[in-house]
C-alpha positions in Angstrom: 0.0 0.0 0.0 1.3 3.5 -1.0 0.1 6.8 0.4 0.9 10.2 -1.2 -0.3 13.3 0.5 0.2 16.8 -1.1 0.3 20.0 0.8 1.4 23.6 0.3 -1.3 24.8 -2.2 -3.2 28.0 -1.9 -3.6 31.5 -3.4 -0.7 33.4 -4.8 -0.4 36.6 -6.9 1.1 36.5 -10.3 4.9 36.6 -10.0 4.8 35.0 -6.6 6.0 31.6 -5.4 4.7 28.5 -3.7 6.3 25.3 -2.6 4.4 22.1 -2.8 5.3 19.0 -0.7 4.4 15.3 -1.3 4.9 13.1 1.7 4.9 9.3 1.0 4.5 6.1 3.0 4.0 2.4 2.5 6.9 1.6 0.2 10.6 2.4 -0.2 10.7 6.0 -1.5 14.3 6.2 -2.7 13.9 3.6 -5.5 11.2 5.3 -7.6 10.7 8.2 -9.9 8.4 10.9 -8.5 6.4 13.4 -10.5 4.0 16.3 -10.4 0.9 16.4 -12.6 -1.6 19.2 -12.9 -5.2 19.5 -14.1 -6.5 23.0 -15.0 -10.1 24.2 -14.4 -10.7 23.7 -18.1 -9.9 20.0 -17.9 -6.4 20.1 -19.5 -3.9 17.7 -18.0 -0.1 18.1 -18.1 2.8 16.3 -16.6 4.7 19.2 -15.0 8.0 17.5 -13.9 9.7 14.2 -13.0 12.7 13.3 -10.9 14.4 9.9 -11.0 14.9 7.7 -8.0 18.1 7.6 -6.0 20.2 10.8 -6.4 17.5 12.6 -8.3 19.8 13.9 -11.0 17.7 13.0 -14.0 15.0 15.7 -14.2 12.4 16.6 -16.8 10.1 19.6 -17.0 7.2 20.6 -19.2 8.1 23.5 -21.5 5.4 25.6 -19.9 7.2 25.6 -16.5 10.9 25.2 -17.5 13.0 27.8 -15.9 10.4 28.7 -13.3 9.6 25.5 -11.4 12.0 23.2 -9.6 11.3 19.6 -8.6 13.4 17.9 -5.9 13.3 15.0 -3.4 14.5 14.3 0.1 15.0 10.6 0.5 15.5 10.8 4.2 12.1 12.4 4.7 10.5 10.4 1.8 9.2 13.6 0.4 9.1 15.2 -3.0 8.8 18.9 -3.6 7.8 21.3 -6.4 9.0 24.9 -6.0 7.0 27.1 -8.2 8.5 30.5 -9.0 7.3 33.5 -11.1 3.8 32.0 -11.2 1.4 32.9 -13.9 -2.5 32.8 -14.0 -2.2 29.8 -16.3 -0.5 27.9 -13.5 -3.8 27.7 -11.7 -4.6 24.0 -11.4 -5.0 21.0 -9.1 -1.5 19.7 -8.6 -1.2 15.9 -8.1 1.8 14.1 -6.8 2.6 10.7 -8.4 5.0 7.8 -7.9 6.3 5.5 -10.6 7.1 1.8 -10.3 10.6 2.3 -11.8 13.9 3.9 -10.9 13.8 6.1 -14.1 10.6 7.5 -15.6 9.2 5.2 -18.3 5.9 6.9 -19.0 3.7 5.6 -16.3 2.9 6.2 -12.6 1.6 3.5 -10.2 0.2 5.7 -7.4 -0.9 9.3 -6.9 -2.3 11.6 -4.3 -5.6 13.5 -4.2 -4.0 16.8 -5.1 -3.6 20.3 -3.7 -5.2 23.4 -5.3 -3.1 26.3 -6.6 -4.8 29.5 -7.6 -2.8 32.3 -9.2 -4.7 35.5 -9.2 -4.5 39.2 -8.3 
């Protein structure tokens, strides 16, 4: 059994920053790729970022967030993070944390959390 619980969402003005956290339990965290996924109010879905297991050096970002968002992981705390900088209104979405079943990302996730809402508005 795997549990993923997101936190850190909320309201932020354009240009501001938020940091999301994803705490995990139930399985060994260090061995698996972690990712962040978002769903906009209009129903669009996008994989925001992934970070590989272990040292977390293999990282991928969606073009829409590249240069603004930073994904990271703390294997001691079994927690993944998404730091969102210079936020734009189009970043408004439900952000979901996900865990893969592989050390490196291969296109699928095996578990996910319920999400945390991020609203970017003035």
